[in-house]
C-alpha positions as CSV (number, residue, x, y, z in Angstrom):
1,X,-41.0,-10.5,-19.1
2,X,-40.4,-11.6,-15.8
3,X,-39.7,-15.6,-14.5
4,X,-43.6,-15.7,-13.0
5,X,-45.2,-14.6,-16.3
6,X,-42.9,-16.7,-18.1
7,X,-43.9,-19.5,-16.0
8,X,-47.8,-18.9,-16.1
9,X,-47.7,-19.0,-19.8
10,X,-45.2,-22.1,-19.7
11,X,-48.0,-24.0,-17.6
12,X,-50.9,-23.0,-19.6
13,X,-49.0,-24.0,-22.8
14,X,-48.4,-27.2,-21.1
15,X,-52.0,-27.5,-20.2
16,X,-53.5,-26.6,-23.3
17,X,-51.1,-29.5,-25.2
18,X,-52.3,-32.3,-22.4
19,X,-56.2,-31.1,-23.8
20,X,-55.7,-31.5,-27.3
21,X,-53.5,-35.2,-26.5
22,X,-56.6,-36.2,-24.3
23,X,-59.1,-35.2,-27.3
24,X,-56.8,-37.2,-29.9
25,X,-56.8,-39.9,-27.8
26,X,-60.4,-40.0,-27.4
27,X,-61.3,-39.9,-31.1
28,X,-58.6,-41.9,-32.0
29,X,-60.3,-44.8,-29.6
30,X,-63.4,-44.2,-31.7
31,X,-65.5,-43.8,-28.7
32,X,-66.9,-40.7,-30.0
33,X,-67.0,-40.2,-33.6
34,X,-66.0,-37.1,-34.9
35,X,-68.7,-34.8,-35.8
36,X,-69.5,-32.4,-38.4
37,X,-67.2,-29.8,-36.8
38,X,-64.4,-29.3,-34.0
39,X,-67.3,-27.6,-31.5
40,X,-69.9,-30.6,-32.0
41,X,-66.8,-33.4,-31.2
42,X,-66.1,-31.5,-28.1
43,X,-69.1,-31.5,-27.0
44,X,-69.7,-35.1,-27.5
45,X,-66.5,-35.7,-26.2
46,X,-67.7,-33.8,-22.8
47,X,-71.0,-35.8,-22.6
48,X,-68.9,-39.2,-23.6
49,X,-66.2,-38.4,-20.9
50,X,-67.1,-36.1,-18.1
51,X,-63.3,-36.1,-16.8
52,X,-62.7,-34.0,-19.8
53,X,-64.3,-30.7,-17.8
54,X,-60.9,-31.8,-15.3
55,X,-59.0,-31.8,-17.8
56,X,-59.9,-28.1,-19.1
57,X,-58.9,-26.7,-16.0
58,X,-55.2,-27.8,-16.4
59,X,-54.3,-25.0,-18.1
60,X,-55.5,-22.6,-15.4
61,X,-53.8,-24.8,-12.7
62,X,-50.4,-25.0,-14.0
63,X,-50.7,-21.7,-15.1
64,X,-51.4,-20.6,-11.9
65,X,-48.6,-23.5,-10.6
66,X,-46.1,-22.3,-13.0
67,X,-46.7,-18.4,-11.7
68,X,-46.1,-19.5,-8.3
69,X,-42.8,-21.6,-9.4
70,X,-41.9,-18.5,-10.8
71,X,-42.5,-15.8,-8.4
72,X,-40.7,-18.5,-6.1
73,X,-37.5,-18.5,-8.1
74,X,-37.3,-14.9,-8.9
75,X,-37.7,-14.2,-5.6
76,X,-34.3,-16.4,-4.8
77,X,-32.9,-15.2,-7.5
78,X,-33.3,-11.7,-5.6
79,X,-32.4,-12.6,-2.3
80,X,-29.2,-14.5,-3.8
81,X,-28.3,-11.3,-6.5
82,X,-29.1,-9.3,-2.5
83,X,-26.4,-11.7,-1.5
84,X,-23.8,-11.4,-3.7
85,X,-24.0,-7.5,-3.7
86,X,-23.5,-7.5,-0.3
87,X,-21.0,-10.1,-0.4
88,X,-18.8,-8.0,-2.9
89,X,-19.1,-5.1,-0.7
90,X,-18.3,-6.6,2.4
91,X,-14.9,-8.4,0.5
92,X,-14.1,-4.6,-1.3
93,X,-14.3,-3.2,2.6
94,X,-12.5,-6.3,3.6
95,X,-9.8,-5.3,1.0
96,X,-9.8,-2.0,1.6
97,X,-9.2,-2.5,5.5
98,X,-6.7,-4.5,4.6
99,X,-4.6,-2.5,2.1
100,X,-5.1,0.1,5.2
101,X,-4.0,-1.6,7.8
102,X,-1.0,-2.2,5.3
103,X,-0.5,1.0,4.8
104,X,-0.9,2.0,8.7
105,X,1.7,-0.4,9.2
106,X,4.3,0.7,6.7
107,X,3.9,4.2,8.0
108,X,4.3,3.1,11.4
109,X,7.6,1.0,10.2
110,X,8.6,4.1,9.1
111,X,8.0,6.3,11.4
112,X,9.7,3.5,13.8
113,X,13.3,4.2,11.5
114,X,13.0,8.1,11.4
115,X,13.7,11.1,13.1
116,X,10.3,13.3,13.5
117,X,12.2,16.3,13.4
118,X,14.2,16.0,10.2
119,X,12.8,12.6,8.5
120,X,16.1,11.2,8.6
121,X,17.0,7.7,10.1
122,X,16.6,7.4,13.6
123,X,19.8,6.5,15.9
124,X,18.6,3.2,16.3
125,X,18.1,2.5,12.5
126,X,21.3,4.6,11.8
127,X,23.2,1.8,14.0
128,X,21.7,-1.2,12.6
129,X,22.5,0.2,9.2
130,X,26.1,0.9,10.3
131,X,26.4,-2.4,11.7
132,X,25.5,-4.2,8.2
133,X,28.0,-1.8,6.5
134,X,30.9,-3.0,8.6
135,X,29.8,-6.5,8.7
136,X,29.7,-6.3,4.6
137,X,32.5,-4.4,4.3
138,X,34.6,-7.3,6.8
139,X,33.1,-10.0,4.9
140,X,34.1,-7.9,1.4
141,X,37.4,-6.4,2.5
142,X,36.1,-2.8,1.7
143,X,36.4,0.4,3.3
144,X,33.7,2.1,4.6
145,X,33.6,6.2,5.8
146,X,31.7,7.1,8.6
147,X,31.0,11.5,8.8
148,X,29.7,13.3,11.9
149,X,28.7,16.3,11.5
150,X,27.7,19.3,13.8
151,X,25.9,22.6,12.4
152,X,27.7,25.4,14.2
153,X,26.4,27.6,16.3
154,X,23.2,26.2,16.3
155,X,22.4,26.7,19.8
156,X,22.7,31.0,19.2
157,X,20.4,30.3,15.9
158,X,17.8,28.6,18.0
159,X,17.4,31.4,20.5
160,X,17.4,34.0,17.8
161,X,14.6,32.0,15.6
162,X,13.3,30.5,18.1
163,X,12.6,26.6,18.8
164,X,9.9,26.2,15.9
165,X,12.0,28.0,13.6
166,X,15.2,26.1,14.5
167,X,13.9,22.9,14.4
168,X,12.8,24.0,10.4
169,X,16.7,24.9,9.9
170,X,17.9,21.3,10.9
171,X,15.1,19.7,8.4
172,X,16.6,21.7,5.9
173,X,19.8,21.2,6.6
174,X,19.2,17.1,6.9
175,X,17.5,17.5,2.8
176,X,20.9,19.3,1.9
177,X,23.0,16.7,3.3
178,X,20.7,13.9,1.5
179,X,21.0,15.6,-1.0
180,X,24.9,15.8,-1.5
181,X,24.8,12.5,-0.9
182,X,24.4,8.9,-2.8
183,X,20.6,7.9,-2.8
184,X,20.1,4.4,-1.5
185,X,19.5,1.5,-4.0
186,X,17.0,-0.4,-4.0
187,X,18.1,-2.7,-6.5
188,X,20.8,-4.2,-4.6
189,X,23.5,-2.3,-4.9
190,X,25.3,-2.1,-1.3
191,X,26.4,1.7,-2.0
192,X,24.0,4.2,-1.2
193,X,24.5,6.6,1.8
194,X,22.7,6.7,5.1
195,X,22.4,9.9,7.0
196,X,20.9,9.9,10.3
197,X,20.4,12.2,13.3
198,X,21.8,10.8,16.2
199,X,21.7,14.2,18.9
200,X,20.2,18.0,19.0
201,X,22.5,19.6,15.9
202,X,24.3,16.6,15.4
203,X,24.1,14.5,12.4
204,X,26.2,10.9,10.9
205,X,26.6,10.3,7.3
206,X,27.5,6.6,7.0
207,X,29.4,6.1,3.1
208,X,29.7,2.3,2.5
209,X,32.4,1.4,0.5
210,X,34.3,4.4,0.5
211,X,38.4,5.3,1.9
212,X,39.4,8.5,3.1
213,X,39.9,10.0,-0.7
214,X,36.1,9.1,-1.3
215,X,35.3,10.3,1.8
216,X,37.3,13.8,1.6
217,X,35.4,14.3,-1.9
218,X,31.8,14.0,-0.3
219,X,33.2,16.6,2.6
220,X,33.9,19.1,0.6
221,X,30.9,18.6,-1.7
222,X,28.8,19.0,1.5
223,X,30.6,21.8,2.8
224,X,30.4,23.8,-0.1
225,X,26.9,23.2,-0.8
226,X,25.8,23.8,3.3
227,X,28.0,27.4,2.8
228,X,26.3,28.7,-0.5
229,X,23.1,27.2,-0.2
230,X,20.4,30.2,1.3
231,X,17.8,28.3,3.5
232,X,14.7,30.5,4.0
233,X,13.2,30.0,7.3
234,X,10.3,32.1,8.2
235,X,10.9,35.5,7.2
236,X,14.9,35.2,8.0
237,X,17.3,33.9,4.6
238,X,20.4,32.1,6.8
239,X,23.0,29.6,5.3
240,X,24.4,26.8,7.1
241,X,28.3,26.4,8.6
242,X,28.4,22.4,9.7
243,X,32.0,21.0,11.3
244,X,33.1,17.5,10.4
245,X,34.8,14.6,11.8
246,X,35.7,11.3,9.3
247,X,36.6,8.0,10.7
248,X,37.2,5.1,8.0
249,X,36.6,1.2,8.7
250,X,38.7,-0.4,9.4
251,X,41.8,2.2,9.0
252,X,40.6,3.9,12.1
253,X,38.1,1.3,14.0
254,X,36.4,-2.1,13.2
255,X,33.5,-2.1,15.3
256,X,30.4,0.6,15.1
257,X,30.7,2.5,18.6
258,X,34.3,2.6,18.2
259,X,34.0,4.0,14.8
260,X,31.5,6.4,15.8
261,X,33.8,7.5,18.5
262,X,36.4,8.4,16.3
263,X,34.3,10.6,14.0
264,X,33.1,12.6,17.2
265,X,36.6,12.8,18.6
266,X,37.8,14.3,14.8
267,X,34.8,16.5,14.6
268,X,36.1,18.0,18.5
269,X,39.2,18.9,16.7
270,X,37.2,20.5,13.7
271,X,35.3,22.5,16.0
272,X,38.7,23.7,18.2
273,X,39.7,25.0,14.8
274,X,36.6,27.4,13.9
275,X,34.3,25.2,12.3
276,X,33.0,25.4,9.3
277,X,36.0,22.6,8.0
278,X,37.1,18.7,8.2
279,X,39.1,16.7,10.6
280,X,40.3,13.3,10.2
281,X,40.8,10.8,12.8
282,X,44.1,10.6,14.2
283,X,45.4,8.8,16.5
284,X,47.1,10.2,19.5
């Protein structure tokens, strides 16, 4: 039963109660004596008090007013419900928009830090990590290693396979390098290795809290992994040969640019010796 009907029945009931109360008062006052039956008493009361005819209409009047009041309240409730649903929908849409904006921000932030070709850190992000590592290493008097990695014969391979496939090859090499070093510990461990692409086919691997002996272990693992892992590029299956130059903080340099330059100088030595090997920086 809707509100209009409920209010109408309530109005009619109240009106009936008022009529009954009026008759009771009239009979109780003695102005009308109780006849032989209820109908005679009612007739006598109306004859004695004509206003009772107006009282008789109270149930209809109150029922009508109740109907109007109930209908109005039902309309207001419907409007409120509609507004509530609209607010809920808009709130949900706003939350979804905020979430999408947050995800877009995260994607934009990641794109600003990653090399689009290989998915590893770009040069700017790599240097930030390198400077942070040097600062922490200086504070806690720890060593850090930097590996400068170059893909041997990449230019010829790129011309042979085509630029698109050559880019794919570099991405696969980056993936293997990432697989061969430690993952960053997001829980707060300062250890973890960061791979970043500097330019062309060159990569840099940053090894925090790693001395020369530890760096050589990582280098041998990378050389072995790249040398023995077939990479499928299009219809061609190839393996990667790399040359690696190594520099150590603070033994070889105590500043970011100098540390990279020392590793690059060691890389030149590895290249001159035929590639596919590692060389450690030595002061001339």
